Residue, then its C-alpha position, 0 to 999 in steps of 0.5 A: m210109263a217111267s213112273g210105273s216102271g219106277n214103282g215096279m223097281f221100288r216094289w222089287s227092291l222092297i221085296a228083296a230087302v224084306t227077304l234079305i232081312a227075313l233070311a238074316a233074322g232066321c240065321f240069328l234066331n236059329p244059329v245052331t246049324g251043322e256048319n255052326n256046330a263045326r265052327s263052334a267046336a273048332l273055336f273051342t279047340r283054340l281055347v284049349p291051350v289057355l285052359q290047359h295052361p299052368r295059370c288055369i290048371n294049377c287051380h282047376t286041379s283034380t287033387d285035394f290041393p292046388w299046384q304051383g309054378d310053370d312046372g305045376h309042382r305041389h303047393i308049398m305048406q301042404v295047402k289043402r282044398g277045404p270044404a268050400d275050395r278056399g282052404v281049410a279053417a286053419l289055413p284059408c287061401s286068403t291068409c297069403h293070397q290077397a287082392r293083388n300080387s305081393p312083392a314077395g312073390v305070392p300071387g293075388a286076386e280078389g276071391w282067390h280060391l280053387a275051382p270046384p272039383r266038378m271043374a277039374w280040367e287036369g288031364l282031361t281032353a278038350s271035349a271033356i273040359c268043354r263038357s265040364l263047362t256046359d253040362p247042366a248035370r255037372g253044375g256047368m255054367t250057362p253060356a252067358q255065365i261062361v262069357h262073364h267068367m272068362s271075360t271079367d272074373h278077377i282070378v281069370l284076369w290074373a292069369w294075364n298078370p301073374g307077376l313074379d314067383l317066389n324066386g323073382t322069376a316072371r310067371q308065364p301068362p297064357p299063350i294068347s292075350h286076354a282080349a283074343f281069348s275073350a273074343l274067342v269065348r264069345q265067338w264060341v258061344a255065339a256059334g252054339a257053344t258046341c264041344p269038340r269030339d274026342 
């Protein structure tokens, strides 16, 4: 009797465990639910203060030139975007912007360049910024590429180590740490990479 009862309990425990695993697998295989969409959109809105910060907007510009400084003034020396977003032939970005911040106040990171015009965020709403990142018709990135770019790209990482400006004043980094920002990006993508509505 005790043996049969024990087998019955084991069987029910096994059924319960298999059911829980199946339910969990279903959640992971089908992550984009209405609840996840809302959560994902809310997560993106938490990214926006970084994406609209001068450290990002100065290079994600809708103009034919970059902005500079915490006040977003026009880049000195009449710098132009150029055909490949790396300056014009006579004055490429790499003339001044080296792999590291200069003691003279010129910012630096490997591969310094402007974001392409399709990634211009200047003056856009949170929803429009999100669509510029994810819309394949605009050449947006895949979710994996977004995570990689936001987590490891040298120019993105520079925003949290911007150094001193030409006047010797510390440039302000974005309002949250890079670790927190990167974690939010991953959570946003995991929840479905949903864009908020305007």
